N, C-alpha and C positions, 0 to 999 in steps of 0.2 A: 504494500500500500504506500503510495507516494504521498507525503504530507508536506504542505507548504510551510514556509518559514513564518507564517502569520502567527503572532503571539496567541497562546492558548486562551488568554483572557478575552480575546475578541471573537472567539468562535461561537457562532450561533448554531442551532440545530441544523439549519440548511447547509452550513459550512461542513459540519460533520457528515451529513448525508452526501454532500458533493465529494468529499474525500473517499467515502466508501463506494459511491457509484462510479467514480473514475477508475477504481481498482479492477483487476482482472479476476476477482473472486467470483465464485459461483453465485447465482441469484439467491439461493437459499442461505448462504453465509451472509450476504448483504442484508437480506430481509431480517435475519435473526439479530445481527448487530444493530441495525436501525431500531428494532423493537426494544432492545436493551437501552439504547440512548434515549428513546422516547420515555421510558420509565423515569430516567433522571430529569429530563426536561419537564415532565408533568409535575414532579415534586418541586423542582426549583421555581417553576411558575407559581405554584400554590404558595410556597413559602414567601416569595417576593411580591405576591399580589400582582402578577404580571401574566403574560401569555407565553406559550411555548415558542412562539415566533420571536418574541422580544428578549427572552432571557439569553444570557451568554454563559458558556461553560468556563469554569476556572480549572480546578484540578482535573475534572473529568474531560476537559478538552485537551489535556496534555497528552503527549505521546504515550506515556506509560498506560494511561487509561484506554487510549485507542488500541494499544497492543493487547491489554487485558480483555477487552470486550470483543474485538475482532478475532483475537487468538482463541478465545473460548468458542466463538462461532465456528471457526475453522476446525478446531478439535472435535466439536460435536459432529460435524459432517464427516470428518476423517474416520472417527471411531464408529460411525453409524448409530449414534445415539438418537433415538426418536423421542423418548420420554424421560423426564427428569423429575424426581421426587426428592424431598429433603426431610431432615429432622427440623423441628422448630429452630429458628435462627437465633444464636446467642449473640447478645449485644452487651457491651460494657455498660457499667453503671457508675456514674460519677466521673470525676476527672475532666480534663479538657484537652482539646486538640487544636493546633494552629491551622488556619485555612486562609484562603484569599479574602474571606469575609472577617478575618480576625480570629480571636479565640472563641471556640464553640464548645458547648457542653457535650459530653459523651453519654449516651449516643447522640450523634449529630441530628439536627432537625431534618436534613435531607434523607438520611438513612431511615429515620422513623417514619417520615412521610411515605417513602417508597415502600416500607414494610407495613403500612397501614393495612389492616385486615389479613395480614399473614401471621401465622403463629411465631411468636418470639419468646425468648427467655431472657429476662433482665438479670444480669449478674452483678456482683459487687466488684468486679475487676475494673479498675479505673483506667482502662485503655480502650481504644477504638478497636473492638473485635470485628465489627462489620462496617466496612466503608460504604458510602453511597454506591460506588461502582459494584462492589460485591452484592449489596442489597438488590441493585437493579438486575444483575445477572440472574440471581435466584428468583426474583419476582417475575421477570419476563419469561424465564424458561421452565420454571417448576409447575407441575400440574398439582402441587400440593404436598402435604406431609403424609407420611405413613407411620403408623405406630411400629415400634421396634418388633413387636410380636409377629408382624406380617412380613418381615424381611428374611430373605434367604441370601446370605452373603456368599458370592462365588468368586469375586475378585476384589482386591483391596489395593489402594494406592494412597500414599501419603506425600504431602509437601510440607516443608518446614519454612516458617517465616524467620526473619532476622530479629524481630523484637523479642526480648527476653521478659517473660512473666515470672513472677515470684512463685506462684502456686501451681501453675499448669504449663504443659508444653505448648508451644505455638505451632500446632499442626493443623493441616486441613486433610 
């Protein structure tokens, strides 16, 4: 995906869509990525009392968020994943995180807005466990949550984050 040198703070949803549309990615990858970005745009518009056309992306317009969202979409297609289910999403409770809007409480307003009506677990871990990007990915792709009793585990994968938490490992 070719990305212009336009500063991320100036990117609107139409700019993100243009970047995705100009790519050589498959139509299903493009559609999935745009659906995820729409989740963030809806939340930002609501929080800022604006419209999805007028809001601009800060952190989510940055290259790393584009890679996260488009990369997830590519992986879903490559692995042939049709359906996604999750456990309730764990979010931090208390603490603060720095953002383009200044210091925000954890969980952030955008993450909470995106996860509205999605099962969440509020923890007492004072770190951002779920970012708006992560919340948008799960909200846009998940068909809901499943109780542990209904799961049959056949494959397992882990990813480790770089943030060190005192009481729990930082694993996905």
